[in-house]
C-alpha positions in Angstrom: 0.0 0.0 0.0 1.3 3.5 -0.8 1.8 5.7 2.2 1.2 9.4 1.8 2.2 12.3 3.9 -0.2 15.2 3.5 0.7 18.7 4.6 -1.9 21.5 4.6 -5.5 21.0 5.5 -7.3 24.0 4.2 -10.5 23.7 2.2 -8.8 22.0 -0.8 -6.3 20.0 1.2 -8.9 18.5 3.5 -11.0 17.3 0.7 -8.0 15.8 -1.1 -6.8 14.0 2.1 -10.4 12.8 2.8 -10.6 11.1 -0.6 -7.2 9.4 -0.1 -8.3 8.1 3.3 -11.6 6.9 1.8 -9.6 5.0 -0.9 -7.8 3.3 2.0 -4.4 4.8 1.4 -2.1 5.0 4.5 -2.3 8.8 5.1 -0.5 10.8 7.7 -1.6 14.5 7.9 -0.3 17.7 9.4 -1.7 21.2 9.7 -0.6 24.3 11.6 -4.0 24.2 13.3 -4.1 20.7 14.8 -7.9 20.7 15.1 -8.2 20.6 11.3 -6.8 17.1 11.4 -9.4 15.7 13.8 -12.0 14.7 11.2 -9.3 12.9 9.2 -8.0 11.1 12.3 -11.6 9.9 13.0 -11.7 8.6 9.4 -8.5 6.7 9.8 -5.6 9.1 9.0 -2.6 9.4 11.4 -1.8 12.9 12.6 1.8 14.1 12.6 3.1 16.7 15.1 5.4 18.3 12.6 5.7 18.6 8.8 8.9 16.4 9.0 7.0 13.6 10.7 4.3 13.7 8.0 7.0 13.6 5.3 8.9 10.7 6.9 5.6 8.7 7.1 5.0 9.0 3.3 6.5 7.4 0.3 4.7 10.3 -1.4 4.4 13.8 0.2 1.7 16.2 -0.9 1.7 19.8 0.2 -1.5 21.9 -0.3 -0.7 25.3 1.2 -1.8 28.9 0.2 1.4 30.4 -1.2 5.2 30.3 -1.5 5.7 31.7 1.9 3.5 29.0 3.5 5.4 26.4 1.5 8.8 27.7 2.8 7.4 27.6 6.3 6.4 23.9 6.1 9.3 22.8 4.0 12.4 24.4 5.6 13.7 24.5 9.1 14.5 21.9 11.7 11.0 20.4 11.6 10.2 21.2 8.0 9.3 18.5 5.5 12.7 18.7 3.8 14.5 17.9 7.0 13.0 14.4 6.8 14.9 13.7 3.6 18.1 15.1 5.0 17.9 12.7 8.0 17.2 9.8 5.7 20.5 10.4 3.9 22.6 10.8 7.0 
């Protein structure tokens, strides 16, 4: 089964993640506002505490954020999604 890390649960991201969970993919989600992940957790998704954790959980990582600044925020830094790939190579 393909595992998916999903970062960003706004209106579009939530709907996309819901469809993936409904199709029985192994989905781990993260959002800046943790309560946005609660309905997905109830449907079977796992909830990550950081973008890096969501990225490590997925063979595929999807980001659905509002703009380039938001993408930088969730991708870069010590708990950003890209840090997960750096640790894998170490």
